[in-house]
C-alpha positions in Angstrom: -37.0 45.8 83.1 -40.6 44.8 82.5 -42.6 44.5 79.4 -43.6 47.8 77.8 -47.3 47.7 76.9 -48.3 50.0 74.0 -52.1 49.3 74.1 -54.8 46.9 75.1 -58.1 45.8 73.7 -60.7 43.7 75.6 -63.7 42.0 74.0 -66.4 39.8 75.3 -67.8 37.3 72.9 -71.2 35.6 73.4 -71.6 32.0 74.3 -72.3 29.6 71.4 -75.6 28.7 72.9 -76.9 32.2 72.3 -77.7 32.8 76.0 -79.1 36.3 76.6 -76.8 36.9 79.5 -73.7 36.6 77.2 -72.0 39.7 78.6 -71.9 38.0 82.0 -71.2 34.5 80.8 -69.4 34.9 77.6 -65.7 34.6 76.8 -63.6 37.7 77.5 -60.3 38.0 75.5 -57.7 40.6 76.1 -55.2 41.6 73.3 -52.1 43.4 74.4 -49.7 45.3 72.0 -46.1 45.0 73.3 -43.0 47.0 72.4 -39.9 45.1 71.2 -36.3 45.9 71.8 -35.6 47.3 68.3 -38.6 49.5 67.6 -40.8 46.6 66.6 -43.9 45.3 68.4 -46.2 42.2 68.6 -49.7 41.5 69.9 -50.6 38.7 72.3 -54.1 37.4 73.2 -55.3 35.7 76.4 -57.3 36.0 79.5 -56.0 37.9 82.6 -54.3 41.2 83.4 -52.6 43.1 80.6 -49.2 42.2 82.2 -50.0 38.5 82.3 -51.2 38.4 78.7 -48.1 40.3 77.6 -45.9 37.8 79.2 -47.8 34.5 78.7 -50.4 35.1 76.0 -50.5 33.6 72.5 -48.9 35.7 69.8 -51.4 36.7 67.1 -50.9 37.5 63.4 -50.6 41.0 62.0 -54.0 40.7 60.4 -55.7 39.7 63.7 -53.8 42.5 65.5 -55.2 45.0 63.0 -58.7 43.9 64.0 -58.0 44.7 67.6 -56.0 47.9 66.8 -57.8 49.3 63.7 -57.3 52.5 61.8 -53.9 51.8 60.2 -52.0 52.4 63.5 -49.9 49.2 63.0 -47.2 48.9 60.4 -46.5 45.4 58.9 -42.8 46.0 58.6 -42.5 46.8 62.3 -44.7 43.8 63.4 -43.0 40.7 64.7 -44.8 37.6 63.4 
């Protein structure tokens, strides 16, 4: 059985040199919220497809996950750190 993805968030950040074409040349980061086996979840960040990031991305903190999934939709007691 594969990874169950609950949500994704993709953001493109400008290059540090302030280039006007930042959307084309900036850094794109995808954050994927993944379901756990016991009703918990965690978020992973990386570059690539949602499936790749879910399997190989870097786990992020609860606070960072809330930036990518705002509005109080994440619960600290269900989040795997």
